[in-house]
VEXVO-749229 format. One record per residue (C-alpha): x, y, z. Coordinates in steps of 0.25 Angstrom, whole numbers, plus 5000, padded with zeros to 4 digits. Each point is the difference from the previous one (the first is absolute). Layout:
# VEXVO-749229
[zator [X, Y, Z]]
...
# end
This chain:
# VEXVO-749229
[zator [4913, 5145, 4986]]
[zator [4991, 4996, 5011]]
[zator [5010, 5004, 5010]]
[zator [5004, 5011, 4995]]
[zator [4984, 5004, 4997]]
[zator [4996, 4999, 5015]]
[zator [5013, 5009, 5004]]
[zator [4996, 5011, 4990]]
[zator [4987, 4999, 5006]]
[zator [5003, 5001, 5015]]
[zator [5011, 5012, 4998]]
[zator [4992, 5008, 4991]]
[zator [4985, 4998, 5003]]
[zator [4996, 4996, 4985]]
[zator [4999, 4987, 4992]]
[zator [5013, 4999, 4992]]
[zator [5003, 5015, 5005]]
[zator [4992, 5005, 4990]]
[zator [4998, 5013, 5006]]
[zator [4993, 5007, 4988]]
[zator [4991, 4991, 4989]]
[zator [5006, 5005, 4987]]
[zator [4994, 4992, 4990]]
[zator [4986, 5003, 5005]]
[zator [5004, 5016, 5001]]
[zator [5004, 5000, 4987]]
[zator [4990, 4992, 4992]]
[zator [4988, 4996, 5009]]
[zator [4992, 4995, 4990]]
[zator [5011, 4991, 4994]]
[zator [5002, 4996, 5016]]
[zator [4985, 4996, 4998]]
[zator [5000, 4992, 4988]]
[zator [5012, 4992, 5007]]
[zator [4993, 4996, 5011]]
[zator [4988, 4997, 4992]]
[zator [5008, 4988, 4992]]
[zator [5006, 4995, 5011]]
[zator [4987, 4999, 5008]]
[zator [4992, 4996, 4988]]
[zator [5011, 4988, 4997]]
[zator [4997, 4993, 5016]]
[zator [4983, 5004, 4997]]
[zator [5001, 4992, 4987]]
[zator [5007, 4987, 5006]]
[zator [4991, 4999, 5011]]
[zator [4987, 5001, 4990]]
[zator [5008, 4991, 4990]]
[zator [5004, 4989, 5012]]
[zator [4985, 5000, 5004]]
[zator [4995, 4996, 4988]]
[zator [5008, 4989, 4998]]
[zator [5001, 4995, 5015]]
[zator [4996, 4986, 5004]]
[zator [4996, 5004, 5014]]
[zator [4987, 5007, 5005]]
[zator [5008, 5007, 5010]]
[zator [5006, 5007, 4990]]
[zator [4991, 5002, 4988]]
[zator [4986, 5003, 5010]]
[zator [5006, 5006, 5012]]
[zator [5011, 5006, 4994]]
[zator [5012, 4996, 5010]]
[zator [5012, 5004, 4991]]
[zator [5009, 5011, 4997]]
[zator [5011, 5005, 4993]]
[zator [5010, 5011, 5003]]
[zator [5013, 5006, 4994]]
[zator [5012, 5002, 5009]]
[zator [5014, 5008, 5000]]
[zator [5013, 4992, 4999]]
[zator [5001, 5002, 5015]]
[zator [4985, 4993, 5002]]
[zator [4992, 5013, 5002]]
[zator [4987, 5000, 4996]]
[zator [4996, 5012, 4987]]
[zator [4987, 4996, 4996]]
[zator [4990, 4987, 5004]]
[zator [4986, 4995, 4994]]
[zator [4987, 4999, 5005]]
[zator [4997, 4987, 5008]]
[zator [5006, 4995, 5013]]
[zator [5011, 5012, 5005]]
[zator [5005, 4995, 5011]]
[zator [5010, 4992, 4993]]
[zator [5006, 5014, 4994]]
[zator [5008, 5001, 5012]]
[zator [5004, 4985, 5003]]
[zator [5004, 4998, 4986]]
[zator [5011, 5010, 5003]]
[zator [5004, 4995, 5012]]
[zator [5002, 4987, 4993]]
[zator [5008, 5006, 4989]]
[zator [5009, 5008, 5009]]
[zator [5002, 4989, 5008]]
[zator [5006, 4991, 4988]]
[zator [5008, 5013, 4998]]
[zator [5006, 5001, 5013]]
[zator [5002, 4984, 4999]]
[zator [5009, 5003, 4988]]
[zator [4991, 4993, 4990]]
[zator [5009, 5006, 4989]]
[zator [5010, 4991, 5004]]
[zator [4993, 4987, 5004]]
[zator [4989, 4996, 4993]]
[zator [5004, 5011, 4991]]
[zator [4991, 5010, 4993]]
[zator [4999, 5000, 4985]]
[zator [4989, 5003, 4989]]
[zator [4990, 4990, 5000]]
[zator [5000, 4996, 5013]]
[zator [4988, 4997, 5009]]
[zator [5000, 5001, 5015]]
[zator [4989, 4996, 5010]]
[zator [4997, 5001, 5015]]
[zator [4990, 4999, 5011]]
[zator [5008, 4998, 5012]]
[zator [4996, 5011, 5009]]
[zator [5011, 5003, 5008]]
[zator [5008, 5005, 4985]]
[zator [4986, 5007, 4996]]
[zator [4985, 4995, 5001]]
[zator [4988, 5001, 5009]]
[zator [4997, 4985, 4998]]
[zator [5005, 4988, 4993]]
[zator [4986, 5000, 4989]]
[zator [5006, 5014, 4993]]
[zator [5013, 4993, 4992]]
[zator [5008, 5013, 4993]]
[zator [5005, 4997, 4986]]
[zator [5011, 5010, 4999]]
[zator [5008, 5004, 4985]]
[zator [5010, 5009, 4998]]
[zator [5000, 5010, 4990]]
[zator [5013, 5003, 4993]]
[zator [5006, 5010, 4989]]
[zator [5013, 4997, 4993]]
[zator [5006, 4990, 5012]]
[zator [4995, 5009, 5013]]
[zator [4989, 4999, 5009]]
[zator [4990, 5012, 4997]]
[zator [4989, 4994, 5008]]
[zator [4991, 4987, 5005]]
[zator [4985, 4998, 4996]]
[zator [4993, 4991, 5009]]
[zator [4987, 4992, 5001]]
[zator [4992, 4994, 5011]]
[zator [4988, 4992, 5001]]
[zator [4992, 4994, 5012]]
[zator [5001, 4985, 4999]]
[zator [4987, 4992, 5005]]
[zator [5009, 4988, 5004]]
[zator [5014, 5000, 5004]]
[zator [5001, 4985, 5007]]
[zator [4998, 5004, 5014]]
[zator [4998, 4991, 5012]]
[zator [4985, 5001, 4996]]
[zator [4994, 5003, 4987]]
[zator [4999, 5015, 4996]]
[zator [5009, 5011, 4998]]
[zator [5001, 5006, 5016]]
[zator [5000, 4987, 5008]]
[zator [4997, 5003, 5013]]
[zator [5005, 4988, 5006]]
[zator [5014, 5003, 4997]]
[zator [5007, 5003, 5012]]
[zator [5015, 5003, 4994]]
[zator [5004, 5002, 4984]]
[zator [5001, 4986, 4998]]
[zator [4985, 4998, 5000]]
[zator [4998, 5014, 4992]]
[zator [5002, 4993, 4985]]
[zator [5010, 5000, 4990]]
[zator [5011, 5012, 5003]]
[zator [5008, 5006, 4988]]
[zator [5012, 5008, 5007]]
[zator [5003, 5010, 4989]]
[zator [5003, 4987, 4991]]
[zator [5005, 5001, 4985]]
[zator [4988, 4993, 4994]]
[zator [5004, 5003, 4986]]
[zator [5009, 5004, 4988]]
[zator [4998, 5006, 4986]]
[zator [4986, 5002, 5004]]
[zator [4996, 4987, 5002]]
[zator [4996, 4994, 5014]]
[zator [5008, 4987, 5002]]
[zator [4994, 4987, 5001]]
[zator [5002, 4995, 5012]]
[zator [4994, 5013, 5006]]
[zator [4986, 4997, 4994]]
[zator [5004, 4984, 5006]]
[zator [5002, 5005, 5012]]
[zator [4987, 5008, 5001]]
[zator [4993, 4987, 4995]]
[zator [5004, 4991, 5012]]
[zator [5000, 5011, 5010]]
[zator [4985, 5005, 4999]]
[zator [4986, 4994, 4999]]
[zator [4995, 5008, 4987]]
[zator [5013, 5003, 4994]]
[zator [4995, 5004, 4984]]
[zator [4994, 5012, 5007]]
[zator [5015, 5008, 5005]]
[zator [5008, 4992, 4988]]
[zator [4990, 5007, 4990]]
[zator [5001, 5014, 5009]]
[zator [5015, 4998, 5000]]
[zator [5000, 5000, 4986]]
[zator [4990, 5011, 5001]]
[zator [5007, 5009, 5008]]
[zator [5014, 4998, 4991]]
[zator [4994, 5003, 4988]]
[zator [4995, 5013, 5006]]
[zator [5014, 5004, 5005]]
[zator [5004, 4997, 4987]]
[zator [4989, 5011, 4994]]
[zator [5005, 5010, 5008]]
[zator [5015, 4998, 4999]]
[zator [4999, 5001, 4984]]
[zator [4990, 5012, 5002]]
[zator [5011, 5007, 5009]]
[zator [5012, 4997, 4990]]
[zator [4991, 5008, 4991]]
[zator [4998, 5012, 5009]]
[zator [5013, 4999, 5001]]
[zator [5003, 5000, 4986]]
[zator [4990, 5013, 4999]]
[zator [5005, 5008, 5010]]
[zator [5015, 4996, 5002]]
[zator [5006, 4991, 5011]]
[zator [5006, 5015, 5007]]
[zator [4987, 5005, 5000]]
[zator [4994, 4986, 5005]]
[zator [5009, 5000, 5012]]
[zator [4999, 5014, 5004]]
[zator [4983, 4999, 4998]]
[zator [4999, 4987, 5010]]
[zator [5005, 5006, 5010]]
[zator [4994, 5014, 4999]]
[zator [4987, 4994, 5001]]
[zator [5005, 4992, 5013]]
[zator [5004, 5012, 5004]]
[zator [4986, 5008, 4997]]
[zator [4992, 4989, 5008]]
[zator [5008, 5003, 5013]]
[zator [4997, 5015, 4998]]
[zator [4985, 4998, 4997]]
[zator [4999, 4991, 5012]]
[zator [5006, 5009, 5010]]
[zator [4991, 5013, 4993]]
[zator [4988, 4992, 5002]]
[zator [5002, 4997, 5015]]
[zator [5002, 5013, 5003]]
[zator [4989, 5005, 4991]]
[zator [4990, 4991, 5006]]
[zator [5003, 4994, 5013]]
[zator [5002, 5007, 5015]]
[zator [5015, 4996, 5006]]
[zator [4999, 4993, 5013]]
[zator [5001, 4987, 5006]]
[zator [4987, 4990, 4996]]
[zator [5000, 4987, 5008]]
[zator [4990, 4987, 4999]]
[zator [5000, 4987, 5004]]
[zator [4993, 4987, 4995]]
[zator [5000, 4985, 5004]]
[zator [4999, 4987, 4992]]
[zator [4996, 4988, 5008]]
[zator [5002, 4986, 4995]]
[zator [4996, 4985, 5007]]
[zator [5008, 4988, 4996]]
[zator [5002, 4993, 5014]]
[zator [4989, 4991, 4996]]
[zator [5005, 4998, 4986]]
[zator [5007, 4988, 4994]]
[zator [5014, 5008, 5001]]
[zator [5014, 4997, 5004]]
[zator [5001, 5003, 5017]]
[zator [5009, 5014, 4998]]
[zator [4987, 5005, 4991]]
[zator [4989, 4994, 5007]]
[zator [4996, 5013, 5009]]
[zator [4991, 5010, 4998]]
[zator [5004, 5016, 5000]]
[zator [4998, 5014, 4999]]
[zator [5010, 5007, 4989]]
[zator [5002, 5016, 5006]]
[zator [5002, 5010, 4988]]
[zator [5002, 5013, 5006]]
[zator [5003, 5012, 4989]]
[zator [5005, 5013, 5001]]
[zator [5001, 5009, 4988]]
[zator [5008, 5014, 5001]]
[zator [4997, 5010, 4990]]
[zator [5013, 5010, 4998]]
[zator [4999, 5014, 4998]]
[zator [5008, 4998, 4987]]
[zator [4990, 4989, 4996]]
[zator [5006, 4988, 5003]]
[zator [4993, 4988, 5006]]
[zator [5005, 4989, 5010]]
[zator [4992, 4989, 5002]]
[zator [5005, 4993, 5014]]
[zator [4996, 4985, 5004]]
[zator [5007, 5001, 5014]]
[zator [4994, 4992, 5009]]
[zator [4995, 4989, 4990]]
[zator [4998, 4986, 5005]]
[zator [5013, 4990, 4998]]
[zator [5000, 4992, 4988]]
[zator [4994, 4985, 5002]]
[zator [4998, 4985, 4994]]
[zator [4987, 5004, 4992]]
[zator [4999, 5006, 4987]]
[zator [4998, 5014, 5003]]
[zator [5014, 5005, 5000]]
[zator [5004, 5012, 4991]]
[zator [5014, 5004, 4994]]
[zator [5004, 5015, 4998]]
[zator [4998, 4997, 4984]]
[zator [4988, 4998, 5003]]
[zator [4996, 5010, 5008]]
[zator [5005, 5011, 4993]]
[zator [4992, 4993, 4987]]
[zator [4988, 5002, 5008]]
[zator [5005, 5015, 5003]]
[zator [5000, 5005, 4986]]
[zator [4985, 4994, 4998]]
[zator [4994, 5007, 5012]]
[zator [5008, 5014, 4995]]
[zator [4994, 4996, 4987]]
[zator [4986, 4999, 5006]]
[zator [5000, 5013, 5005]]
[zator [5011, 5009, 4998]]
[zator [5008, 4996, 4987]]
[zator [4989, 4997, 4990]]
[zator [5003, 5010, 4990]]
[zator [5011, 5007, 4993]]
[zator [5013, 4994, 5002]]
[zator [5002, 4987, 5009]]
[zator [5012, 4989, 5000]]
[zator [5012, 4998, 5009]]
[zator [5002, 5016, 5004]]
[zator [4985, 4997, 5007]]
[zator [5008, 4991, 5009]]
[zator [5011, 5009, 5002]]
[zator [4992, 5010, 5004]]
[zator [4995, 4992, 5013]]
[zator [5007, 4989, 5011]]
[zator [4997, 4988, 5006]]
[zator [5005, 4995, 5013]]
[zator [4998, 4984, 5002]]
[zator [5007, 4996, 5014]]
[zator [5009, 4987, 4997]]
[zator [4995, 4987, 5007]]
[zator [4985, 5003, 4998]]
[zator [4989, 4998, 4991]]
[zator [5002, 5009, 4990]]
[zator [5015, 4998, 5000]]
[zator [5004, 4984, 5004]]
[zator [5012, 4997, 5006]]
[zator [4998, 4985, 4996]]
[zator [5004, 4998, 4984]]
[zator [4989, 4990, 5001]]
[zator [4989, 5007, 5005]]
[zator [4986, 4997, 4991]]
[zator [4994, 5011, 4994]]
[zator [4988, 4992, 4993]]
[zator [4989, 5010, 5004]]
[zator [5010, 5011, 5001]]
[zator [4986, 5008, 4996]]
[zator [4995, 4997, 5013]]
[zator [5009, 5009, 5007]]
[zator [5001, 5011, 4989]]
[zator [4987, 5004, 4998]]
[zator [4997, 5003, 5015]]
[zator [5012, 5009, 4999]]
[zator [4997, 5007, 4988]]
[zator [4985, 5002, 5005]]
[zator [5006, 5006, 5012]]
[zator [5009, 5009, 4991]]
[zator [4988, 5004, 4991]]
[zator [4993, 5005, 5014]]
[zator [5012, 5009, 5004]]
[zator [5001, 5006, 4986]]
[zator [4984, 5002, 5001]]
[zator [5002, 5007, 5013]]
[zator [5011, 5009, 4994]]
[zator [4990, 5004, 4986]]
[zator [4990, 5002, 5012]]
[zator [5007, 5009, 5006]]
[zator [5005, 5008, 4988]]
[zator [4986, 5001, 4995]]
[zator [4999, 4989, 4990]]
[zator [4988, 4993, 5005]]
[zator [4996, 4991, 4989]]
[zator [5014, 4993, 5001]]
[zator [4995, 4994, 5013]]
[zator [4999, 4984, 4996]]
[zator [4993, 4989, 5009]]
[zator [5010, 4992, 5005]]
[zator [4998, 4983, 5001]]
[zator [5006, 4997, 5015]]
[zator [5001, 4983, 5003]]
[zator [4990, 4996, 5010]]
[zator [5000, 4986, 5001]]
[zator [5012, 4995, 4991]]
[zator [4991, 4998, 4987]]
[zator [4993, 5013, 4997]]
[zator [5003, 5014, 5001]]
[zator [4989, 5010, 5006]]
[zator [4995, 5006, 5012]]
[zator [4989, 5010, 5003]]
[zator [4992, 5010, 4990]]
[zator [4998, 5014, 5001]]
[zator [4986, 4994, 5003]]
[zator [5004, 4991, 5012]]
[zator [4998, 4987, 4994]]
[zator [5011, 4989, 4995]]
[zator [5007, 5002, 4988]]
[zator [5011, 4993, 4993]]
[zator [5005, 4998, 4987]]
[zator [5014, 4996, 4992]]
[zator [5004, 5014, 4996]]
[zator [5009, 4999, 4986]]
[zator [5001, 5014, 4999]]
[zator [5015, 4999, 5003]]
[zator [5002, 4992, 4987]]
[zator [4991, 5007, 4991]]
[zator [5002, 5014, 5002]]
[zator [4985, 5003, 5003]]
[zator [4995, 5008, 5011]]
[zator [4986, 4999, 5007]]
[zator [5001, 5015, 5001]]
[zator [4991, 5008, 5010]]
[zator [5002, 4992, 5012]]
[zator [5004, 5012, 5008]]
[zator [4987, 5007, 4998]]
[zator [4991, 4988, 5003]]
# end
């Protein structure tokens, strides 16, 4: 199904070959009610798990996400929260499909999978994904997943983002898309592995149970939706939602941005020469992060990272799934923040991550412990490029104040008043903008 769907899209230009949104056209109110039911399922799961979580990272900060996927692993709806993992989890599900998990280890109702391997689908190991299949009359009709940031993962140094992890071996406990449970229950050895492998295991254990509970909530609600709307309607409607999001994204770009090429560059410096590092990592360096954004006449956005630095023995590498996750956050931040956003949004854009580089290492054990160090500066330049395109079209309020790494720790530069200015910009993670900066 995954291979056929991709081939159909490349041939027809429409997701699942849907040239017409039949269900929406025939009864738009029913279509919106259906979408609202799906969205309510993932939102309710997130709020419930937040209320029972043992971790302040989830309960107070809200670093938690629940999402629903098609059988092929394409996202349909997702909750508020750490939305960067909408795409990374999609990559993990598709990896399991491509690697014949139907045969080994098998996929049956009640199974539970976990992944935090970044080459499979993640940004850094601190965000383990809990993935559960949704069955209807013996057939996988979808997947639900929960992702939560862990505050301690058993890395070479304490915490969730160990900076001294120069290879994946020191980044913390890794679960490579493993089946961790059956019959809606996580196996005891999994919890024992967590207890023996990290410094603050109780938070991870409790959060893993909470995420599973949330996934079961979503699964049971989706099964109720199928009972109400019918399986044929469900299968068609989830695909129409994806195709509609793709069209919405293209229309928004054509409406709000000026076509052309937008280029920018930023740098990130690190100093490890005088630190107690292994000789291969004991050096000072500067990461070169050039960005080219192409906006086509048909509304397609291409983000090209040609020229980015080679991967290195440090904790700042990132994999293509991680880059894709950040891409969605950037789009939600400035373009896809209303109407419909899901896998279809990503089908309207392209991402080029040159092989062997910082954003697509050819070394399978490259450390991604602090991949955000690379992700945030790149998407700051991407945000600036979109801001220029907004400004060219006349949307002056859509300009965002962009942070640029200056000394390896702070983000900042010079303000409009000519004085030093710096702060960590959380806008790309919260979908909130400063506004009005183009006028100032």
